[in-house]
N, C-alpha and C positions, 0 to 999 in steps of 0.2 A: 630336726626331730622327725621320726618316722610317723607317717600318717596311720590312723586307725582305719582299717577296712571294714565298712559296714555293708552287709548284703541285706536288702529289703525284699521280702516276698509280697506279692499283691500290690506292686507299685502303680498299677492302673487304677486302684481303688481310691476312695476319698482320703483315708489316712496315708496310704502309700504315696500319693501325690504330694500331700503336705509335708511328709517326712523328707522326700527327695528335695523339695524346695528349701526346707529348713537346713538340711545337712550340706547342701551346695554352698551355703554361706558360712560353713564352719571350716576354716583352713586346715585343721588337723584331721579332717575326715576324707577318706576316699570312698565314693559311693558306687555300689553295684546294684542297680534296680533290676528286679526280675518279676515276670508275670507269665501267664499263659498267653500265647499269641503275640500280636504286634504291640509295640510300645505306643501307648496313647498319651504319654505325657506331653504337655505343650512345650516344656523346656527340653531342648535337645543337647545342651552342652553342660559340662561340669560333672558328668557321671557316665558310667558305662551301663548299657542295657543288654541283658541276656534273657533269652526265653528259658523258663524253667517251670515244668509242670510238677507241682509238689506231690501229686499222687503217683508219680513215676519214680520209684526209688533209684533206678539207674541214672536217670537224668539229674536227680538231686545230688547223688554221689559225684557225678561227672563235673557238675558246675562248682560244687563246694571244693572238690579236689583241685580244680584249675584256679579258682579265685583265692582260696585259703583266707576267708574273712576272719577278722578278730571277733566280730559281733554279727549275729544274724537276727534281724528284727522281723518276726513272723506276723504279718498283718493279714494274710490271705485266709479267708474262711467262708463257709456258707452261713450268712447271717440273717437270712429271711426266715423268721421264726416259724411261720406257717408252712413254708416250703419244706423246712426240716422235718416238721411233723408228718408231712405227706410222703416226702422222698427220704425215708430214713436211711436207706443204704447209701445214697449219694451224700447225705449229710455226714454219715459216719466216715465215709472214705475221705472226704475233704477236711473234716474237723478233727478226726482222731488218727486214722491210718497215715495221713500225710504228715502229721506231727511226729509220728513214730519214725517216718522216713527221715525227717529233718534231724531228729534226735540221734539216729544212727550215724549220720554223716557228721554232725557236730561232735559226737564222741570220738570218732575216728580222727578228725582233724583239729581237735581241741578248740572248738568255737564256742563262745559265750552265746547262749540262746535266750533271746527275749521274746516271750510268747504273749500274744494279746488275748485277753479273756474278757469276761462280761459279768454284769450284775445279775444276769439271768441264771447264774449258778445258785442263787439264793431263792428262797420261796416267797420272799416279800412280806413276811409277817412282822418283821421288826427292823426295817431300815430306818435311818441310814446305817450302812454296815462298815465295820472295821475289818482289816485284813485277816484277823484271827477268828472272825465269826464263822460258824459252821455252815458250809454249803448244803443245800437241799433242793435240787432243781425240780421244777414242776412241768417242764416241757422237754421234748426230745432234744431240741437245740441246747437247752441248759445242761442236759445230761452229757451231750457230746462234748461241750466245752469243759465240763467238770472232768470227764474222762481224760481229755487232753492235758488238763492241769496235773492230774495224778501221774500221767506218763512223764511229764516234764519233771515233776518233783522227785520221782523215783529213778531218774535217768542216770544219776551219777555224774552228770556234767555240771558246769557252772551255768546257772539259769536265773532268770527273773521272770515273774508273771506280772503283766500289766493289765489290771482289770479296768474296764471303763463302762460308761453309762450313756445311752441315747446320744450318739455322736451326730452333730449337725455341722454343715458347712457347704461351701460351694467348690466344686472341682471342675476341671476341664472334662467335657465329653461324658458327663454323668447321666445315667439313666434314672437313678433314684432321687426322689425329692426329699425334703425334710420338713419338719413342722412349720418353720418360719416361712419357707417358700409356699407351702401348701395353703397356709392361712392367708398370706398376702394375695396369692392368685385367686383364691375363692372369694375373698371379700371385694377385690377389685372387680370381679365379675358379678358382684352382688348376689352370690350364692350363700344361702344360710348353711351353717355347718354345726354339727353336734360334736362336742369335745368332752372327754371324760374328766370327772372331778375326783374319781376314787382311785387314781394311780398316782404315785409320787416318785419323782426321779430327780437326779442332779444332772441336767443336760450338759453335754460336753462339746465345746467348740473344737472342731478338728485341729485347729492350730495349737490349742492348749494340749490336746492329746499328743500331738507330734512333739511338742516341747517336753512333755513328761517322758516320752520314749527316748528322746535325745539325752535327757539328764541321766536316765538309767544306763543307757549305752555308754555315755561319756565316763560315768563313774564306775561302770561295771558293777552296779549296785545289785547284790544278790537278794533273792526273796520275792515276796509278793508286795505289790504296790497298787494302791487305789488311786487312779488318775481320772478325775471327772471335773465338771463344773462345781461351783460352790453353792449355788442357789437350789434349795429343795422345793420343787414346784410340781404342781399337777399340770397335765397337758392343757387343761382349761386356762390356768393362769398364764402359761406360755403363750397361748393363743391371744388372750386379752392384751398381754404386754406387746405382742407383735402388732396387733391392730392399733394400739395406742401409739406405738413408735411411728408407724407409717400413716397415722391419722386416717384410719379406715373405720368403717361403721361397726362398732363393737356389738351393737344389738343384733347383728347377724349371727353371733356366736351363742349357741345355747348349751348350757351344762347338761350332761347326761352321765350315766354310769356304765361301767364296762359290760354289765349284763345285757345292755341293749345292742351289743355287737356279737354276732356269732363268728368266731374265728376258730380254725382247727386247733391252735395251740393255746394253752393257758398262759396268762401273763402274771408275773408276780406283782401284787398290788403296790407294795411299798418298798422300793429299794433305795437307791441313792447311796452316796459314800461319805464316810468320815475320812477327811483328807489329812488328819494330824500327822501320820507317819510320813507321807510324801512331802509335806511342807517341811517337817523337821529334818528328815534324812536327805532329801534331794534338793530342797529349796524350791519346790514347785509352788507356783502362784497362779491360779487360773483367773480368767476374766469373769465378770458377772454375766448373767444371761442378757441383760440389757446392753452391755458392751458387745456381747456376741452378735446381737441383732444389728448393732451399728457397724460392726466389721463386715458382716454379710452385705449390708446396704452399700457400703463403700466398694465392695468387690463387684456389686451389680451396677456400679457407676451412678448410684442415687445420692 
């Protein structure tokens, strides 16, 4: 049986690392990991690594021409919401123009494009959202991701859009923290923290998101899919669950609302996803947030 070739962008990122790890274990997949700069993956075998700057159309064309993947899973993006609000040009270049580069190459070499997107394309007035709900971004990041979705949908190629929500996990050599690690570290250092009660999300374990991406790539499932965790929680609830799991002092966590923080970009108050379609069509089954905390604890050797 001929292997399916999967090319992953952003392989140094959290999702990229989890995807490479997952696909290495799938005998019918051949993996090509790509990112800007050196390979930072802890695993060095079972896949090929190529440097590819997605903002450079010539490099994108060159790599895709030489590899000829069956599927391209596009995980690379500028995802820091406040940074996108301040550095609009850089955000557009990475989140929209780069996607147009990938589309052009996928069109030329008949590649199935799976594009990662976000709950931030919604305004957060009526979550949890289903795939057919109407986007209405309230931040520049949200607009850039929505523009990229539009480009993919109107590209004339075979495509899937994988939307996700508040991804958390542990990867090798990662600069960014996540809510579980932040709460754990703060409470261990007996620092009191303020956490919002007026935002709602369905937080997503990175391993679950990788599995959702695999199911889409494996089935070449076309269309939009919502892939997230199943628990609809506020960050405050997530923080309390984390404290309880690690048996830390919950009284250090005080509830607050989003208005007490000044951030350059607006956040949608109530997102989260309805997972009915992904469960039915793909057979996607995410872990609970509590199971997610336990998985992270295991990865930290606790």
